[in-house]
C-alpha positions in Angstrom: -53.3 105.6 -86.9 -52.2 104.8 -83.4 -54.4 102.7 -81.0 -54.9 105.8 -78.8 -56.4 107.9 -81.7 -58.3 105.1 -83.6 -62.0 105.5 -82.8 -64.0 102.3 -82.1 -67.6 102.1 -83.3 -70.1 99.4 -82.8 -70.0 96.5 -85.2 -73.5 95.1 -84.3 -75.1 93.6 -87.4 -72.1 94.3 -89.7 -70.9 91.5 -92.0 -67.9 89.3 -91.1 -64.7 90.9 -92.4 -61.7 88.7 -92.0 -58.1 90.1 -91.6 -54.9 88.2 -92.1 -53.1 87.2 -88.8 -49.6 85.9 -89.3 -47.6 86.4 -86.1 -44.0 85.2 -86.1 -43.7 81.8 -84.4 -41.6 82.0 -81.3 -38.7 79.5 -81.2 -39.5 76.7 -78.8 -36.5 77.3 -76.5 -37.5 81.0 -76.2 -41.1 80.0 -75.5 -40.0 77.6 -72.7 -37.8 80.3 -71.2 -40.5 83.0 -71.3 -43.1 80.6 -69.8 -40.9 79.6 -66.9 -40.0 83.2 -66.2 -43.6 84.3 -66.3 -44.7 81.5 -64.0 -42.0 82.5 -61.5 -43.0 86.2 -61.7 -46.7 85.5 -61.3 -46.0 83.2 -58.4 -44.6 86.2 -56.6 -47.9 88.1 -56.9 -49.8 88.7 -53.7 -52.9 90.6 -52.8 -51.8 93.7 -50.8 -54.0 95.5 -48.3 -51.3 97.8 -46.8 -50.1 100.4 -49.3 -47.5 103.1 -49.3 -48.9 106.6 -50.1 -46.0 107.1 -52.5 -47.2 108.1 -56.0 -46.9 105.6 -58.8 -46.1 106.4 -62.5 -49.5 107.2 -64.0 -48.4 106.0 -67.4 -47.7 102.6 -66.0 -51.3 102.4 -64.7 -52.7 103.6 -68.0 -50.7 101.1 -69.9 -51.9 98.3 -67.6 -55.5 99.4 -68.2 -54.8 99.4 -72.0 -53.5 95.8 -71.6 -56.7 94.8 -69.8 -58.7 96.3 -72.6 -57.2 93.9 -75.0 -59.1 91.0 -73.3 -61.4 88.8 -75.4 -65.1 89.7 -75.0 -68.4 88.3 -76.1 -69.0 89.4 -79.8 -66.1 91.8 -79.3 -68.4 94.2 -77.5 -65.7 95.2 -74.9 -68.3 95.7 -72.2 -66.0 97.5 -69.7 -65.2 100.9 -68.3 -62.1 101.5 -66.1 -62.4 104.6 -64.0 -59.0 105.8 -62.7 -59.5 107.6 -59.4 -56.6 109.8 -58.2 -58.5 112.6 -56.3 -58.0 112.0 -52.5 -61.4 113.5 -51.8 -63.2 111.1 -54.1 -61.2 108.2 -52.7 -62.2 109.2 -49.2 -65.8 109.4 -50.3 -65.6 105.9 -51.7 -63.9 104.6 -48.6 -66.6 106.0 -46.3 -69.4 104.5 -48.4 -67.6 101.1 -48.7 -66.9 100.9 -44.9 -70.6 101.6 -44.2 -71.6 98.6 -46.4 -68.8 96.4 -45.1 -69.7 97.0 -41.5 -73.2 95.8 -42.1 -71.8 92.7 -43.8 -69.4 91.9 -41.0 -72.1 92.5 -38.4 -74.1 89.6 -39.9 -75.1 90.1 -43.5 -72.4 87.8 -44.7 -73.4 84.9 -42.6 -71.3 82.7 -40.3 -69.9 80.4 -43.0 -68.6 83.3 -45.1 -67.1 85.0 -42.1 -65.3 81.8 -41.1 -63.9 81.5 -44.6 -62.6 85.1 -44.4 -61.0 84.7 -40.9 -57.7 83.3 -42.2 -57.3 86.2 -44.6 -57.5 88.7 -41.7 -59.9 91.2 -43.2 -62.4 93.4 -41.4 -64.7 96.4 -42.2 -61.9 99.0 -42.1 -60.6 99.6 -45.6 -57.6 101.8 -45.3 -56.3 100.7 -48.7 -59.0 102.8 -50.4 -57.3 106.0 -49.2 -53.7 104.9 -48.6 -53.2 103.6 -52.2 -52.4 106.6 -54.5 -54.9 105.4 -57.1 -58.0 103.3 -57.5 -59.2 101.6 -60.6 -63.0 101.1 -60.4 -64.1 98.6 -63.0 -67.6 98.8 -64.4 -69.3 96.3 -66.6 -71.6 97.6 -69.3 -74.7 95.5 -69.2 -75.8 96.9 -72.6 -74.5 99.4 -75.2 -76.0 102.9 -74.8 -75.9 105.1 -77.9 -75.9 108.9 -77.8 -79.5 108.9 -78.9 -80.6 106.5 -76.2 -80.4 103.3 -78.4 -79.8 100.2 -76.4 -78.2 96.9 -77.5 -77.7 93.9 -75.2 -74.1 92.8 -74.4 -73.3 89.1 -74.1 -71.1 87.2 -71.7 -70.5 90.4 -69.8 -69.4 88.7 -66.5 -67.0 86.5 -68.2 -65.5 89.2 -70.4 -65.0 91.7 -67.6 -63.6 89.0 -65.3 -61.0 88.1 -67.9 -60.1 91.8 -68.3 -59.6 92.2 -64.6 -57.3 89.2 -64.5 -55.2 90.7 -67.3 -55.2 94.0 -65.4 -53.9 92.4 -62.3 -51.2 90.6 -64.3 -50.1 93.8 -66.1 -49.9 95.7 -62.8 -47.9 93.0 -61.1 -45.5 92.6 -64.0 -45.0 96.4 -64.1 -43.9 96.4 -60.4 -47.1 97.5 -58.8 -49.2 95.9 -56.1 -53.0 95.7 -56.2 -56.1 94.3 -54.5 -59.5 93.3 -55.8 -62.1 94.8 -53.4 -65.8 94.1 -53.9 -67.9 95.8 -51.3 -71.4 94.6 -51.5 -73.6 96.2 -52.6 -71.7 98.5 -54.8 -74.4 100.8 -56.1 -72.8 103.8 -54.4 -69.9 103.7 -56.8 -72.2 104.6 -59.8 -73.4 107.6 -57.8 -70.1 108.8 -56.6 -68.4 108.4 -60.0 -71.5 109.6 -61.9 -71.6 106.6 -64.3 -74.4 106.1 -66.8 -77.3 103.8 -66.4 -75.9 100.9 -68.5 -72.8 100.5 -66.2 -72.7 98.4 -63.0 -69.7 98.3 -60.6 -67.7 95.1 -60.8 -64.6 95.7 -58.6 -62.5 98.4 -56.9 -58.8 97.8 -57.4 -56.4 99.9 -55.3 -53.0 100.3 -56.9 -49.6 101.3 -55.5 -46.5 100.1 -53.8 -46.6 97.9 -50.7 -46.1 99.8 -47.4 -42.7 99.3 -45.8 -44.4 97.3 -43.0 -46.7 95.4 -45.3 -47.8 92.0 -44.3 -49.8 89.4 -46.2 -51.5 86.2 -45.0 -49.2 83.2 -44.8 -51.0 81.2 -47.5 -50.1 78.3 -49.8 -51.4 78.1 -53.4 -52.7 74.8 -54.8 -50.1 72.9 -56.7 -50.3 72.5 -60.5 -51.4 68.9 -59.9 -54.3 70.0 -57.8 -55.7 72.5 -60.3 -55.0 70.8 -63.7 -56.4 67.6 -65.1 -54.8 66.1 -68.3 -57.0 63.9 -70.5 
């Protein structure tokens, strides 16, 4: 049975059932080569706010979401929903609501310290990426499991689980040749309304996906070095 047809069901309260895991060990020289190549590829990743309207291969986006859904999660509860938004009218509705919230934030809700931190990034309340990009992935976190009969079961480590999945999604998109942005308008309650999501889901991030525009620019920023982010003991 393929992963696309295999039906997941909750395992809450079921006994532990181990399964053999014997992946082939990668030769060291191949591991070193792959790690170096991956590091170089990922160092090219940039957050893009200026998108081309050119369509992207939908299967590439679906495969990236499938990769994100392999992320580890608390008690394997997989507390995420990825809503792929392609309809221009829905993307326009999301942009209008997001810009309304963002304007309030930039007019003072964020506070002077947060606005000063954003200034080198060059952002403002206008969010053209929400309609220029040919697709949006709206990620929702499932705060609890909701059964067809209304049964509720708490999910654990939801923020951590969904955060890891989003990181894997960004990596998969980048390595597949697409650009993306993590957009978190605050508050995001309007997304549940626009996309008609159930009561157990809460919006986590909006991720525009596409190709960079021909005149795309990004902030001239420098990443921390490995020595600045890693401590060996």
